[in-house]
C-alpha positions in Angstrom: 120.6 68.2 107.4 121.0 70.7 110.2 118.2 70.8 112.7 116.8 74.2 113.3 116.8 75.5 116.9 113.6 76.0 118.8 113.4 79.0 121.1 110.7 80.0 123.6 109.6 83.5 124.8 108.2 83.6 128.3 108.0 87.4 128.9 108.4 90.7 127.2 109.7 94.2 128.1 108.1 97.2 126.5 109.2 100.8 125.9 105.8 102.5 125.5 103.9 100.4 123.1 107.0 98.8 121.5 108.5 95.5 122.5 112.2 96.0 123.2 113.3 92.8 124.9 112.1 89.2 125.3 112.9 86.6 127.9 114.0 84.0 125.4 115.5 80.6 126.0 116.6 77.6 123.9 114.3 74.6 124.2 115.9 71.1 124.0 115.3 68.8 121.1 112.9 66.7 123.1 110.8 69.9 123.7 110.5 69.1 127.4 113.1 71.3 129.1 115.4 74.3 128.6 118.8 73.8 127.0 119.5 77.5 127.8 117.1 79.1 130.4 115.3 82.3 129.2 117.3 85.5 129.6 116.8 89.1 128.4 117.3 89.2 124.6 117.0 92.3 122.5 114.2 92.2 119.9 116.7 92.6 117.0 118.4 89.3 118.2 115.1 87.5 118.4 114.3 88.6 114.8 117.8 87.5 113.7 117.1 84.0 115.0 113.9 83.8 112.9 115.6 85.3 109.8 118.2 82.5 110.1 115.4 79.9 110.0 115.1 79.1 113.7 111.6 78.8 115.2 110.5 81.0 118.1 107.3 80.1 120.0 105.4 81.8 122.8 105.5 80.1 126.2 102.5 80.9 128.5 102.5 80.2 132.3 100.5 77.1 133.1 98.6 76.0 136.3 101.6 73.9 137.6 104.0 76.8 137.7 105.7 75.9 134.4 105.1 76.9 130.8 102.8 75.7 128.1 103.8 76.1 124.4 101.7 78.7 122.6 101.6 80.0 119.0 104.7 80.6 117.0 106.1 84.1 117.0 106.6 86.0 113.8 108.0 89.4 112.7 105.5 92.1 112.2 106.1 95.5 110.6 104.6 98.6 112.2 103.2 101.4 110.0 106.3 103.5 110.6 108.5 100.7 109.4 109.7 99.4 112.8 110.0 95.6 113.1 108.3 94.1 116.1 106.9 90.7 117.2 103.5 89.2 116.8 101.9 85.8 117.3 101.2 83.7 114.2 97.7 83.3 115.5 95.9 85.0 118.4 93.5 83.0 120.6 91.6 84.0 123.7 94.2 84.5 126.5 97.0 83.8 124.1 98.0 87.1 122.5 101.4 88.7 122.7 100.1 91.2 125.2 99.1 88.3 127.5 102.7 87.2 128.1 104.1 88.4 131.4 106.2 91.6 131.5 109.7 91.9 133.0 
């Protein structure tokens, strides 16, 4: 069985109100470090990862200068039919809009 990849998103870039890029990296199988450090990734590529079965999670800055895992990221469809990103569950201080911007 092929193990699915786990990606983390640490920041977002917007064009107006639409997310257009994410700082996304590949998290190692032990879930304690980056296999590939986050780099700018177009939203269509992030969505492709999810469509292929990989898991993408949010990574929020923590008090020690690192990142703490947040909710899983999912594909959301805007009213005009545009695909965007959303969190599987929003919690106080843990919404997509709370991620840093780049």
